[in-house]
Residue frames as a rotation matrix with the C-alpha (Angstrom) as fourth column:
UNK 1
0.239 0.063 0.969 34.73
-0.070 0.996 -0.047 -20.00
-0.969 -0.057 0.242 -112.33
UNK 2
-0.572 -0.507 -0.645 36.54
-0.691 -0.125 0.711 -21.13
-0.442 0.853 -0.279 -115.53
UNK 3
0.057 0.601 -0.797 35.17
-0.934 0.315 0.171 -23.30
0.354 0.734 0.579 -118.36
UNK 4
-0.567 -0.347 -0.747 36.57
-0.140 0.934 -0.327 -26.57
0.811 -0.081 -0.579 -116.90
UNK 5
-0.976 0.212 0.045 34.89
-0.031 0.070 -0.997 -25.91
-0.214 -0.975 -0.062 -113.56
UNK 6
-0.286 0.926 -0.247 31.60
-0.857 -0.363 -0.365 -25.10
-0.428 0.107 0.897 -115.21
UNK 7
-0.033 0.235 -0.971 31.72
-0.706 0.683 0.189 -28.34
0.708 0.692 0.143 -117.32
UNK 8
-0.830 -0.269 -0.488 32.55
0.117 0.772 -0.625 -30.38
0.545 -0.576 -0.609 -114.21
UNK 9
-0.804 0.590 0.079 29.70
-0.299 -0.286 -0.910 -28.71
-0.514 -0.755 0.407 -112.29
UNK 10
-0.062 0.807 -0.588 27.35
-0.997 -0.079 -0.003 -29.35
-0.049 0.586 0.809 -115.20
UNK 11
-0.344 -0.082 -0.936 28.34
-0.362 0.931 0.052 -32.98
0.866 0.357 -0.349 -115.35
UNK 12
-0.990 0.000 -0.138 27.76
0.128 0.368 -0.921 -33.45
0.050 -0.930 -0.365 -111.61
UNK 13
-0.501 0.860 -0.095 24.35
-0.651 -0.447 -0.613 -31.80
-0.570 -0.245 0.784 -111.92
UNK 14
0.004 0.490 -0.872 23.41
-0.918 0.347 0.191 -34.04
0.396 0.800 0.452 -114.89
UNK 15
-0.647 -0.300 -0.701 24.60
-0.094 0.944 -0.317 -37.16
0.756 -0.139 -0.639 -113.08
UNK 16
-0.956 0.290 -0.049 22.66
0.074 0.079 -0.994 -36.40
-0.285 -0.954 -0.097 -109.89
UNK 17
-0.296 0.894 -0.336 19.60
-0.864 -0.401 -0.305 -35.47
-0.408 0.200 0.891 -111.85
UNK 18
-0.169 0.207 -0.964 19.79
-0.662 0.701 0.266 -38.76
0.730 0.683 0.019 -113.72
UNK 19
-0.912 -0.196 -0.360 20.05
0.121 0.712 -0.692 -40.54
0.392 -0.675 -0.625 -110.39
UNK 20
-0.729 0.684 0.013 16.95
-0.298 -0.299 -0.907 -38.83
-0.616 -0.665 0.422 -109.06
UNK 21
-0.104 0.692 -0.715 15.05
-0.994 -0.049 0.097 -39.51
0.032 0.721 0.693 -112.26
UNK 22
-0.488 -0.179 -0.854 16.09
-0.315 0.949 -0.019 -43.17
0.814 0.260 -0.520 -112.11
UNK 23
-0.991 0.103 -0.080 14.93
0.109 0.321 -0.941 -43.39
-0.071 -0.941 -0.330 -108.52
UNK 24
-0.412 0.891 -0.189 11.54
-0.648 -0.432 -0.627 -41.83
-0.641 -0.136 0.755 -109.34
UNK 25
0.011 0.386 -0.922 10.97
-0.937 0.326 0.125 -44.02
0.350 0.863 0.365 -112.46
UNK 26
-0.699 -0.356 -0.621 12.16
-0.183 0.928 -0.326 -47.05
0.692 -0.114 -0.713 -110.68
UNK 27
-0.910 0.403 0.099 9.76
-0.062 0.103 -0.993 -46.55
-0.411 -0.909 -0.068 -107.84
UNK 28
-0.075 0.906 -0.417 6.81
-0.878 -0.258 -0.402 -45.90
-0.472 0.337 0.815 -110.20
UNK 29
-0.133 -0.048 -0.990 7.77
-0.767 0.638 0.072 -48.90
0.628 0.769 -0.121 -112.35
UNK 30
-0.935 -0.260 -0.243 8.13
-0.061 0.790 -0.610 -51.09
0.351 -0.556 -0.754 -109.31
UNK 31
-0.613 0.771 0.172 4.67
-0.376 -0.094 -0.922 -50.15
-0.694 -0.630 0.348 -107.91
UNK 32
0.159 0.711 -0.685 2.92
-0.963 -0.041 -0.266 -50.69
-0.217 0.702 0.678 -111.28
UNK 33
-0.229 -0.355 -0.906 4.83
-0.626 0.767 -0.142 -53.83
0.746 0.535 -0.398 -112.07
UNK 34
-0.963 -0.134 0.233 4.30
-0.268 0.521 -0.810 -55.19
-0.013 -0.843 -0.538 -108.53
UNK 35
-0.216 0.961 0.172 0.53
-0.612 0.004 -0.791 -54.97
-0.761 -0.276 0.587 -108.76
UNK 36
0.347 0.379 -0.858 0.42
-0.929 0.265 -0.259 -56.52
0.129 0.887 0.444 -112.23
UNK 37
-0.483 -0.625 -0.613 2.84
-0.499 0.772 -0.394 -59.40
0.719 0.116 -0.685 -111.33
UNK 38
-0.860 0.231 0.455 1.02
-0.364 0.346 -0.865 -60.12
-0.358 -0.909 -0.214 -108.03
UNK 39
0.113 0.990 -0.089 -2.29
-0.750 0.026 -0.661 -60.37
-0.652 0.142 0.745 -109.89
UNK 40
0.209 -0.118 -0.971 -0.74
-0.848 0.472 -0.240 -62.52
0.487 0.874 -0.002 -112.61
UNK 41
-0.836 -0.534 -0.129 0.61
-0.394 0.746 -0.537 -64.94
0.383 -0.398 -0.834 -109.98
UNK 42
-0.517 0.731 0.446 -2.86
-0.431 0.228 -0.873 -65.26
-0.740 -0.643 0.198 -108.42
UNK 43
0.386 0.622 -0.681 -4.27
-0.892 0.062 -0.448 -65.88
-0.237 0.781 0.579 -111.92
UNK 44
-0.080 -0.563 -0.822 -1.68
-0.713 0.609 -0.347 -68.60
0.696 0.559 -0.451 -112.33
UNK 45
0.549 0.450 -0.704 -2.81
0.100 0.802 0.589 -70.43
0.830 -0.394 0.395 -109.22
UNK 46
-0.663 -0.731 -0.160 -0.44
0.304 -0.068 -0.950 -69.00
0.684 -0.679 0.268 -106.52
UNK 47
0.107 0.682 -0.723 -2.19
0.986 0.020 0.165 -68.61
0.127 -0.731 -0.671 -103.18
UNK 48
0.621 0.214 0.754 -3.10
0.307 -0.952 0.018 -64.90
0.721 0.220 -0.657 -102.66
UNK 49
0.967 -0.252 -0.038 -1.07
-0.053 -0.345 0.937 -64.79
-0.249 -0.904 -0.347 -99.40
UNK 50
0.133 -0.956 0.260 2.11
0.427 0.292 0.856 -65.77
-0.895 -0.003 0.447 -101.26
UNK 51
0.633 0.130 0.763 1.49
0.774 -0.103 -0.625 -63.97
-0.003 0.986 -0.166 -104.59
UNK 52
0.971 -0.219 -0.098 3.48
-0.214 -0.975 0.064 -61.01
-0.109 -0.041 -0.993 -103.52
UNK 53
0.294 -0.911 0.288 6.68
0.027 0.309 0.951 -63.06
-0.955 -0.272 0.115 -103.65
UNK 54
0.361 -0.097 0.927 6.53
0.879 0.369 -0.303 -63.26
-0.312 0.924 0.219 -107.44
UNK 55
0.847 -0.074 0.526 7.01
0.207 -0.866 -0.456 -59.48
0.489 0.495 -0.718 -108.02
UNK 56
0.776 -0.610 0.157 9.63
-0.429 -0.329 0.841 -59.39
-0.462 -0.721 -0.517 -105.31
UNK 57
0.251 -0.693 0.676 11.61
0.451 0.702 0.552 -62.05
-0.857 0.166 0.488 -107.12
UNK 58
0.382 -0.041 0.923 11.27
0.922 -0.048 -0.384 -60.50
0.060 0.998 0.020 -110.58
UNK 59
0.778 -0.026 0.627 11.61
0.124 -0.973 -0.193 -56.79
0.615 0.228 -0.754 -109.76
UNK 60
0.831 -0.538 0.143 14.07
-0.235 -0.107 0.966 -57.45
-0.504 -0.836 -0.215 -106.90
UNK 61
0.297 -0.713 0.635 16.34
0.770 0.572 0.283 -59.13
-0.565 0.405 0.719 -109.39
UNK 62
0.463 -0.050 0.885 16.11
0.700 -0.593 -0.399 -56.05
0.544 0.804 -0.240 -111.64
UNK 63
0.933 -0.093 0.347 16.91
-0.261 -0.838 0.478 -53.69
0.246 -0.537 -0.807 -108.77
UNK 64
0.636 -0.731 0.249 19.90
0.046 0.358 0.933 -55.80
-0.771 -0.581 0.261 -107.66
UNK 65
0.163 -0.569 0.806 21.29
0.946 0.321 0.036 -56.05
-0.280 0.757 0.590 -111.16
UNK 66
0.714 0.134 0.687 20.77
0.385 -0.895 -0.226 -52.32
0.585 0.425 -0.691 -111.70
UNK 67
0.903 -0.392 0.176 22.86
-0.380 -0.536 0.754 -51.43
-0.201 -0.748 -0.633 -108.65
UNK 68
0.383 -0.784 0.488 25.58
0.424 0.619 0.661 -53.95
-0.820 -0.047 0.570 -109.69
UNK 69
0.384 -0.183 0.905 25.76
0.916 -0.051 -0.398 -52.54
0.119 0.982 0.148 -113.19
UNK 70
0.850 -0.028 0.525 26.14
-0.017 -1.000 -0.026 -49.02
0.526 0.013 -0.850 -111.92
UNK 71
0.810 -0.521 0.270 28.79
-0.424 -0.201 0.883 -49.95
-0.406 -0.830 -0.383 -109.25
UNK 72
0.485 -0.647 0.588 30.97
0.471 0.760 0.448 -52.40
-0.737 0.060 0.673 -111.18
UNK 73
-0.286 -0.611 -0.738 33.72
-0.388 -0.630 0.672 -51.21
-0.876 0.478 -0.057 -113.52
UNK 74
0.646 0.526 -0.553 32.80
-0.683 0.074 -0.727 -51.41
-0.342 0.847 0.407 -117.25
UNK 75
0.361 -0.440 -0.822 34.07
-0.720 0.429 -0.546 -54.29
0.593 0.789 -0.162 -119.37
UNK 76
-0.622 -0.500 0.602 34.62
-0.771 0.525 -0.361 -56.52
-0.135 -0.689 -0.712 -116.30
UNK 77
-0.823 0.323 -0.467 33.26
0.085 0.883 0.461 -60.04
0.561 0.340 -0.755 -116.29
UNK 78
-0.663 0.592 -0.459 30.98
0.646 0.143 -0.750 -59.17
-0.378 -0.793 -0.477 -113.35
UNK 79
-0.541 0.421 -0.728 29.64
-0.402 -0.890 -0.217 -56.11
-0.739 0.175 0.650 -115.11
UNK 80
-0.701 0.236 -0.673 28.79
-0.640 0.209 0.739 -58.19
0.315 0.949 0.004 -118.18
UNK 81
-0.843 0.361 -0.399 27.11
0.444 0.886 -0.135 -60.85
0.305 -0.291 -0.907 -116.04
UNK 82
-0.523 0.632 -0.572 24.86
0.500 -0.315 -0.806 -58.40
-0.690 -0.708 -0.151 -114.24
UNK 83
-0.616 0.306 -0.726 24.06
-0.680 -0.671 0.294 -56.64
-0.397 0.675 0.621 -117.54
UNK 84
-0.762 0.359 -0.538 22.66
-0.205 0.655 0.727 -59.91
0.614 0.665 -0.425 -118.81
UNK 85
-0.674 0.526 -0.519 20.76
0.736 0.417 -0.533 -60.44
-0.064 -0.741 -0.668 -115.55
UNK 86
-0.593 0.433 -0.678 19.29
-0.095 -0.874 -0.476 -56.90
-0.799 -0.218 0.560 -115.93
UNK 87
-0.628 0.336 -0.701 18.20
-0.774 -0.181 0.607 -57.53
0.077 0.924 0.374 -119.51
UNK 88
-0.754 0.326 -0.571 16.78
0.188 0.939 0.288 -60.92
0.630 0.110 -0.769 -118.62
UNK 89
-0.657 0.486 -0.576 14.89
0.633 -0.059 -0.772 -59.52
-0.409 -0.872 -0.269 -115.57
UNK 90
-0.565 0.454 -0.688 13.50
-0.450 -0.869 -0.204 -56.68
-0.691 0.194 0.696 -117.62
UNK 91
-0.765 0.264 -0.587 12.41
-0.473 0.387 0.791 -59.12
0.437 0.883 -0.171 -120.35
UNK 92
-0.696 0.500 -0.515 10.53
0.631 0.769 -0.105 -61.22
0.343 -0.398 -0.851 -117.79
UNK 93
-0.571 0.501 -0.650 8.96
0.385 -0.536 -0.751 -58.15
-0.725 -0.679 0.113 -116.21
UNK 94
-0.654 0.326 -0.683 7.93
-0.678 -0.653 0.338 -56.67
-0.336 0.684 0.648 -119.62
UNK 95
-0.733 0.373 -0.569 6.45
-0.212 0.670 0.712 -59.90
0.646 0.642 -0.412 -120.84
UNK 96
-0.655 0.495 -0.571 4.64
0.752 0.499 -0.430 -60.65
0.073 -0.711 -0.699 -117.57
UNK 97
-0.593 0.450 -0.668 3.13
-0.014 -0.835 -0.550 -57.13
-0.805 -0.317 0.502 -117.44
UNK 98
-0.672 0.318 -0.669 2.02
-0.741 -0.300 0.601 -57.45
-0.010 0.899 0.437 -121.04
UNK 99
-0.737 0.398 -0.546 0.52
0.187 0.897 0.401 -60.93
0.649 0.193 -0.736 -120.52
UNK 100
-0.669 0.497 -0.553 -1.38
0.634 -0.006 -0.773 -59.68
-0.388 -0.868 -0.311 -117.46
UNK 101
-0.576 0.450 -0.683 -2.84
-0.427 -0.878 -0.218 -56.75
-0.697 0.166 0.698 -119.36
UNK 102
-0.674 0.311 -0.670 -3.87
-0.627 0.238 0.741 -58.98
0.390 0.920 0.035 -122.23
UNK 103
-0.756 0.354 -0.551 -5.41
0.441 0.897 -0.028 -61.65
0.484 -0.265 -0.834 -119.92
UNK 104
-0.573 0.551 -0.606 -7.46
0.508 -0.341 -0.791 -58.99
-0.643 -0.761 -0.085 -118.02
UNK 105
0.257 0.795 0.549 -9.12
0.907 -0.003 -0.420 -57.91
-0.333 0.606 -0.723 -121.32
UNK 106
0.382 -0.116 -0.917 -7.09
-0.018 -0.993 0.119 -54.84
-0.924 -0.029 -0.381 -122.23
UNK 107
0.986 0.072 0.153 -6.14
0.140 0.164 -0.977 -56.07
-0.095 0.984 0.151 -125.72
UNK 108
0.310 -0.932 0.186 -2.71
0.923 0.248 -0.295 -55.61
0.228 0.263 0.937 -127.32
UNK 109
0.209 -0.183 0.961 -2.82
0.045 -0.979 -0.197 -51.86
0.977 0.084 -0.196 -126.70
UNK 110
0.821 0.097 0.563 -3.00
-0.538 -0.201 0.819 -52.45
0.192 -0.975 -0.112 -123.00
UNK 111
0.807 -0.589 0.042 -0.25
0.537 0.761 0.364 -55.02
-0.246 -0.271 0.930 -123.22
UNK 112
0.111 -0.781 0.614 2.01
0.718 -0.365 -0.593 -52.56
0.687 0.507 0.520 -124.98
UNK 113
0.395 0.112 0.912 1.17
-0.360 -0.894 0.266 -49.87
0.845 -0.433 -0.313 -122.38
UNK 114
0.980 0.003 0.197 2.00
-0.186 0.348 0.919 -52.26
-0.066 -0.937 0.342 -119.54
UNK 115
0.554 -0.828 0.089 5.45
0.824 0.530 -0.202 -52.85
0.120 0.185 0.975 -121.09
UNK 116
0.504 -0.373 0.779 6.46
0.111 -0.866 -0.487 -49.17
0.857 0.332 -0.395 -120.88
UNK 117
0.844 -0.200 0.497 7.39
-0.534 -0.397 0.746 -48.94
0.049 -0.896 -0.442 -117.14
UNK 118
0.643 -0.677 0.359 9.94
0.259 0.633 0.730 -51.83
-0.721 -0.376 0.582 -117.10
UNK 119
0.405 -0.521 0.751 11.35
0.884 0.014 -0.467 -50.71
0.233 0.854 0.466 -120.48
UNK 120
0.701 -0.115 0.704 11.70
-0.112 -0.992 -0.051 -47.10
0.704 -0.043 -0.709 -119.21
UNK 121
0.862 -0.401 0.309 13.61
-0.320 0.042 0.946 -48.45
-0.393 -0.915 -0.092 -116.17
UNK 122
0.488 -0.691 0.534 15.98
0.718 0.665 0.205 -50.42
-0.497 0.283 0.821 -118.38
UNK 123
0.436 -0.269 0.859 16.62
0.671 -0.539 -0.509 -47.37
0.600 0.798 -0.055 -120.70
UNK 124
0.794 -0.094 0.600 17.21
-0.349 -0.879 0.325 -44.96
0.497 -0.468 -0.730 -117.81
UNK 125
0.800 -0.551 0.237 19.57
0.051 0.456 0.889 -47.41
-0.598 -0.699 0.393 -116.14
UNK 126
0.320 -0.675 0.664 21.68
0.943 0.298 -0.151 -47.63
-0.095 0.675 0.732 -119.28
UNK 127
0.586 -0.046 0.809 21.69
0.265 -0.933 -0.245 -43.82
0.766 0.358 -0.534 -119.45
UNK 128
0.917 -0.206 0.343 23.00
-0.399 -0.401 0.825 -43.62
-0.033 -0.892 -0.450 -115.91
UNK 129
0.568 -0.744 0.353 25.78
0.540 0.660 0.522 -46.08
-0.621 -0.106 0.777 -116.71
UNK 130
0.317 -0.425 0.848 26.81
0.855 -0.259 -0.449 -43.93
0.410 0.868 0.281 -119.66
UNK 131
0.754 -0.030 0.657 26.90
-0.207 -0.959 0.193 -40.80
0.624 -0.282 -0.729 -117.45
UNK 132
0.868 -0.451 0.209 29.04
-0.117 0.222 0.968 -42.63
-0.482 -0.865 0.140 -114.94
UNK 133
0.355 -0.771 0.529 31.55
0.882 0.463 0.082 -43.64
-0.308 0.438 0.845 -117.64
UNK 134
0.454 -0.101 0.885 31.62
0.489 -0.802 -0.343 -40.03
0.745 0.589 -0.314 -118.92
UNK 135
0.899 -0.084 0.430 32.33
-0.388 -0.607 0.693 -38.79
0.202 -0.790 -0.579 -115.39
UNK 136
0.647 -0.722 0.244 35.21
0.333 0.556 0.762 -41.27
-0.686 -0.412 0.600 -115.03
UNK 137
0.253 -0.566 0.784 36.73
0.943 -0.035 -0.330 -40.05
0.214 0.823 0.525 -118.34
UNK 138
0.601 0.022 0.799 36.42
0.103 -0.993 -0.050 -36.41
0.793 0.112 -0.599 -117.19
UNK 139
0.917 -0.223 0.331 38.07
-0.378 -0.215 0.901 -37.13
-0.130 -0.951 -0.281 -113.86
UNK 140
0.636 -0.748 0.192 41.03
0.754 0.655 0.056 -38.99
-0.168 0.109 0.980 -115.39
UNK 141
0.280 -0.613 -0.738 44.26
0.028 -0.764 0.645 -36.88
-0.959 -0.201 -0.197 -115.40
UNK 142
0.978 0.088 -0.187 45.15
-0.167 -0.192 -0.967 -35.44
-0.121 0.977 -0.173 -118.72
UNK 143
0.313 -0.905 0.288 48.38
0.677 0.425 0.600 -36.70
-0.666 0.007 0.746 -120.32
UNK 144
0.844 -0.109 -0.526 50.42
-0.335 -0.872 -0.357 -33.87
-0.419 0.477 -0.772 -121.85
UNK 145
0.466 -0.693 0.550 52.88
0.806 0.589 0.060 -34.79
-0.365 0.416 0.833 -124.55
UNK 146
0.590 -0.327 -0.738 55.63
-0.316 -0.935 0.161 -32.37
-0.743 0.138 -0.655 -125.49
UNK 147
0.948 -0.298 0.107 57.46
0.203 0.314 -0.928 -32.36
0.243 0.901 0.358 -128.83
UNK 148
0.264 -0.933 -0.243 61.25
0.897 0.144 0.419 -32.48
-0.356 -0.328 0.875 -128.77
UNK 149
0.705 -0.069 -0.706 62.94
-0.055 -0.998 0.043 -29.06
-0.707 0.008 -0.707 -128.92
UNK 150
0.562 -0.547 0.620 64.91
0.824 0.306 -0.478 -28.45
0.072 0.779 0.622 -132.14
UNK 151
-0.084 -0.691 -0.718 67.95
0.554 -0.631 0.543 -26.24
-0.828 -0.352 0.436 -132.32
UNK 152
0.560 0.291 -0.776 68.25
-0.308 -0.797 -0.520 -23.30
-0.770 0.530 -0.356 -134.68
UNK 153
-0.294 -0.809 -0.509 71.21
-0.817 -0.063 0.573 -24.82
-0.496 0.585 -0.642 -136.65
UNK 154
-0.942 -0.111 -0.317 69.87
-0.262 0.834 0.485 -28.28
0.210 0.540 -0.815 -137.30
UNK 155
0.014 0.992 -0.123 66.62
-0.744 0.092 0.662 -30.13
0.668 0.082 0.740 -137.41
UNK 156
-0.360 -0.201 -0.911 67.90
0.295 0.902 -0.316 -32.72
0.885 -0.382 -0.265 -134.94
UNK 157
0.738 0.674 -0.049 66.16
0.234 -0.187 0.954 -32.79
0.633 -0.715 -0.295 -131.59
UNK 158
0.002 -0.694 0.720 67.90
-0.697 -0.518 -0.497 -31.11
0.717 -0.500 -0.485 -128.72
UNK 159
0.322 0.046 -0.946 69.17
0.328 0.932 0.157 -33.92
0.888 -0.361 0.285 -126.53
UNK 160
-0.570 -0.679 0.462 70.28
-0.206 -0.426 -0.881 -31.66
0.795 -0.598 0.103 -123.75
UNK 161
0.057 0.601 0.797 67.27
-0.967 -0.166 0.195 -32.31
0.250 -0.782 0.571 -121.43
UNK 162
0.705 0.191 -0.683 67.89
-0.130 0.982 0.140 -36.04
0.698 -0.010 0.716 -121.66
UNK 163
0.493 -0.525 0.694 69.58
-0.841 -0.082 0.535 -37.31
-0.224 -0.847 -0.482 -118.56
UNK 164
0.313 -0.490 -0.814 72.46
-0.422 0.696 -0.581 -39.56
0.851 0.526 0.011 -119.27
UNK 165
0.974 0.005 -0.224 73.49
0.177 0.599 0.781 -42.23
0.138 -0.801 0.583 -116.87
UNK 166
0.432 -0.868 0.244 76.72
-0.854 -0.481 -0.198 -41.27
0.289 -0.123 -0.949 -115.24
UNK 167
0.494 -0.340 -0.800 79.31
0.188 0.940 -0.284 -43.96
0.849 -0.010 0.528 -114.93
UNK 168
0.993 -0.115 0.037 80.63
-0.061 -0.210 0.976 -44.33
-0.104 -0.971 -0.216 -111.43
UNK 169
0.320 -0.947 -0.011 84.29
-0.832 -0.275 -0.481 -43.63
0.453 0.163 -0.877 -110.86
UNK 170
0.426 -0.206 -0.881 86.28
0.198 0.971 -0.132 -46.72
0.883 -0.118 0.455 -110.24
UNK 171
0.998 -0.063 -0.006 87.33
-0.002 -0.127 0.992 -47.19
-0.063 -0.990 -0.127 -106.69
UNK 172
0.412 -0.911 0.013 90.92
-0.578 -0.273 -0.769 -46.06
0.705 0.309 -0.639 -106.28
UNK 173
0.501 -0.378 -0.779 93.41
0.573 0.819 -0.028 -48.40
0.648 -0.432 0.627 -104.69
UNK 174
0.926 -0.165 -0.338 95.04
0.204 -0.535 0.820 -47.13
-0.317 -0.828 -0.462 -101.54
UNK 175
0.687 -0.722 0.084 98.22
-0.322 -0.406 -0.855 -45.17
0.652 0.561 -0.511 -102.31
UNK 176
0.780 -0.522 -0.345 101.36
0.619 0.565 0.545 -46.88
-0.089 -0.639 0.764 -101.06
UNK 177
0.785 -0.593 0.181 104.30
-0.520 -0.789 -0.326 -44.69
0.337 0.162 -0.928 -100.12
UNK 178
0.612 -0.679 -0.406 107.84
0.641 0.726 -0.248 -45.98
0.463 -0.108 0.880 -99.87
UNK 179
0.876 -0.391 0.281 110.14
-0.480 -0.757 0.444 -44.47
0.039 -0.524 -0.851 -97.24
UNK 180
0.389 -0.833 -0.392 113.84
0.227 0.499 -0.836 -45.08
0.893 0.237 0.383 -97.69
UNK 181
0.657 -0.192 -0.729 115.79
0.750 0.062 0.659 -45.31
-0.081 -0.979 0.185 -94.40
UNK 182
0.940 -0.318 -0.123 117.91
-0.317 -0.948 0.031 -42.31
-0.127 0.010 -0.992 -93.59
UNK 183
0.570 -0.806 -0.158 121.47
0.308 0.388 -0.868 -42.46
0.761 0.446 0.470 -94.87
UNK 184
0.586 -0.388 -0.711 124.10
0.774 0.010 0.633 -42.46
-0.238 -0.922 0.307 -92.19
UNK 185
0.857 -0.327 0.399 125.94
-0.128 -0.884 -0.449 -39.19
0.500 0.333 -0.799 -91.94
UNK 186
0.082 -0.890 -0.448 129.70
0.701 0.371 -0.610 -39.25
0.709 -0.263 0.654 -91.14
UNK 187
0.668 0.150 -0.729 130.49
0.700 -0.458 0.547 -37.61
-0.252 -0.876 -0.411 -87.88
UNK 188
0.849 -0.348 0.399 132.21
-0.104 -0.848 -0.519 -34.30
0.519 0.399 -0.756 -87.96
UNK 189
0.409 -0.793 -0.451 135.96
0.895 0.445 0.027 -34.59
0.179 -0.415 0.892 -87.19
UNK 190
0.702 -0.245 -0.669 138.03
0.117 -0.887 0.448 -31.73
-0.702 -0.392 -0.594 -85.65
UNK 191
0.548 -0.548 0.631 140.10
0.744 -0.025 -0.668 -30.05
0.382 0.836 0.394 -88.36
UNK 192
-0.007 -0.628 -0.778 143.20
0.725 -0.539 0.429 -27.96
-0.689 -0.561 0.459 -87.48
UNK 193
0.707 0.251 0.661 142.79
0.637 -0.632 -0.442 -24.55
0.307 0.733 -0.607 -88.94
UNK 194
-0.360 -0.908 -0.214 145.85
0.921 -0.311 -0.233 -22.26
0.145 -0.282 0.949 -88.94
UNK 195
0.803 0.546 -0.237 145.21
0.588 -0.791 0.168 -19.01
-0.096 -0.274 -0.957 -87.32
UNK 196
0.121 -0.798 0.590 147.55
0.534 -0.449 -0.716 -16.21
0.837 0.402 0.372 -88.40
UNK 197
0.518 -0.038 -0.855 149.28
0.784 -0.378 0.492 -14.36
-0.341 -0.925 -0.166 -85.63
UNK 198
0.979 -0.096 0.181 150.83
-0.017 -0.918 -0.396 -10.90
0.204 0.385 -0.900 -85.81
UNK 199
0.524 -0.851 0.028 154.54
-0.167 -0.070 0.983 -11.81
-0.835 -0.520 -0.179 -85.11
UNK 200
0.079 -0.629 -0.773 157.49
-0.993 -0.122 -0.003 -12.33
-0.092 0.768 -0.634 -87.26
């Protein structure tokens, strides 16, 4: 296995490891955040039977925005939109978890501790996006540029490899031949030829 294959295999391993870590952290953050947000909704006057909808709305938005940010191409308008949704959802989750910890008597230390899971989810998501971009750069075909070949006599580039456009040969007009009619030949007339005889 050459160096390029080892780097490609290492990149795939790192990417899949990041995905597994993100899933694990996301699940843990979702469970902790769900409990805190549900309790906060009850403290805010939401009926206990409906309080579970509040964490579904907040953390569900984060999960949906996370999947969109990973799937969409970077620098697209949609990617930018879902990035803002992800940041906004994480801010709501962080602040709500911190407020819940503070209201339940855990002081500011507990509020900071409650902010760690949603912040970790946001940081790991950004890391996964960076890994995806790096994988796209690695899989792009390399462009090889060659310098022009110089001849031994001059420093001018060798223009022999360049293909010149050939000009098409003009269409030749049909060749016209002229036949003169045959000249009449005079008929042969009988000519008297003297024949010598052997007498006197």
